[in-house]
N, C-alpha and C positions, 0 to 999 in steps of 0.2 A: 504493500499500498502505501501510494504518495506520504511525504513527512515533508512538512516545510521546514527547514534548517536555516535560515535568511533570519535577520533582526526584526524581532518581534514588536520592537515599536514603533517599527512600518506600520503594523496591522492597528493598532491603538488608535495611530495617526487619519488611517484610511478610515476606518470606520467613525472615528472624529467621537471617540470617546475611551476612556480608561478600560480596557478589560481587563487588567490586573493579572497580565502574562509571565512577568518578571518575580513576582511574591512580594519578596518587602520594598525590593528598591522602587516599586508603585507609589509607597507612601513616601516617598523623601523627595528631597529635590533635586533629584539626577534622573526622575520621572522624566524618559524621553518624551512622554506627550505634554507634560506641563512644560518643557522646553522649545519645543515648537508642534504648535496645537493646530496645524494646516497640515494637508493630506500630502504625502512623499513625491518626491517627483519635481523635474524641475517650473512644471505649472502648478506646484502646489499652492503658491501662494496667491495666483491669479483668481479672478473676480470668479466665484462660483455658477455655474449655471443651474437651474432650477433643475431637480431632476422627474423625470416623468413617473407615471405610477409605475413602471415597470422595474425603473433603475432601482424607489425605492424598495419593493418586493425582493429584487436583490439582494440589494447591501443586509438589506437587514437577514437574508438567509446568511450570506455573508458571515453578518455581523455572528450569527451564532453558533456556526462552524466553528470560527474563531474562539470563541468563549469555549467551547468544549475541549478543542480540539481533535474535532473529526471530518475526514476527508468527505468527499463529494457524495459519494455510492454509499458510504455506510450511513451517511445522513439522508438521503433518500429514503434509503431501505427502514429507518425508524418513522419517516411521515406516513412512508405505506403502512409499516408496522400500526402507527395513530390510529389512522384510517380505516382501518379494521376492527379495532376497538371502537367498545360502547362509551359514549361522552361526547363530548368537543372533542374535534382531531388535532388544537391546537394545545393547546393543555393538557391533551394526551400524550403529543411528542416532549414536552416540556418532563411532565413526569419521568418518560422513559429514558431522557438525557439526566436527570438529574438522579435516577435509580444505578445508575454506573457506578461501576467499582470505584474506579479512580476519581468519580467525581465525589461521592462519600467520602474517600480520602481526606480528598481537599477538603470537603466543607466539616469532619471531625476536628481537622486542625491538625494531620498527622506530615502534608506535605506545606509548601511554600506558594503552589500553583498545579495547574492542571497538568502539568506539562514534568513536573515531578512526580507528583502522584502515580500517572501511567507506570515512570520508568520503577520505582518502588515497588507497584504491583504487579509488574513482570519480575520482575527480582527476587519475588514470592515473598517478601517480609509481612503479607500478614495471611489471615485465616478467616473465616466465615462460621462459625458453628463448629469450632473445632478444626477445622478441616482446611488446606492450606490451597488457594487459588489465587493465582498469576493473570487472570486474564481481565483485563481493564474494564472491557464491556457485559463483563457480569453484572448480571439485573440481582439490586438486592432486592431481599423481600421486607415485610414487617416483622416484627419480633428477629431477626438474623443479626447476631452479635461480628461485629468487628474487630478482630485482637492484633496488635501487633505481637508479631512471636519475639516469644525469649531474646532469642540470638539478636532483635534484629534493634532492641532495646536500647543499645548504646550508639547508633547512630546519630551522627552530630544531625543529620537534617533533618531528624524527626523530632528529635529534641529540639531543633533551636525554633521548627515550624509549631509546635504545640508551647513553647515560652513565647509566642505571640499570638496565637489565637483567638485569644480576649479581643484583639484590633479590630478584626472579621468578625467576631460571635459563631453562634452554630447555630443553625435552621432550627425552627423548633419543632421537626420531624424528629429530629436526631438524641439522642444524649451521649454527653461524651464523662468519659473519667480517665482522666487526666492521667492520676498518678495508677493508675490502673492499667494504661493503655490502650484501651479499650471503647468501644462506643456501641454503639444499639439505634436497632431503627425500629423507632416508636410506632408508626405509621407512613404508609402512603403521602409524599411528597403532596399536599394543594396547591393550586396558583398562588393561590395569596402567600404563600408560605415561600417563594420565589421573587426576590425582590428586584432583582435584575430586570433592566430594562428593555424589555423583551416585547415587539408587537407580533406574536405569534400567528395572525389573523392576517397578517402581510404573507407571510408564508406559507398557508393555505389555498390564498389565492394565485401564489406562483405556480404551484407545483397541482394547480387543479385546471391550469387551462391547455 
């Protein structure tokens, strides 16, 4: 699967908002978006043209893909799975993305950003209900317990991320035991639990054409 390996601050500037792709750096004055809050490229500071409806829909899809670090093919798969589920397709899509194991690890505070969370999961540092899981796209369920493995609790990145978790906060649908290096899923995330500035209806309109 293709993976973006370029400077991630360009992505924030392209979407004209902080996506918090560089962890703690995004909270400091070294944040690339704070220093240059205009689109990248030689025409970035030129007067912006008004976007078409399609342009707005496309930018919203790209923004959500970049927030969760997902490629186009996988994101499209999530959308069509959400469309087949009961309820509102857009809200189902956000719920599926929030339930990804790499996102849950990030939300619990075991990693400072999504990319770091994905790498930690890939390297097998977590268990779910006592079983090791190294698949970032694994969908957690209510009453699942995510635990940092005993041998992984001395990893500096995990301890530093936990120390800074109070800055971000933990969503209501998640419970965290910092001292025990564990977290639990109390319930499925509702739309109001996701405070990200996402207009999921635009994504539904884009894929429904």
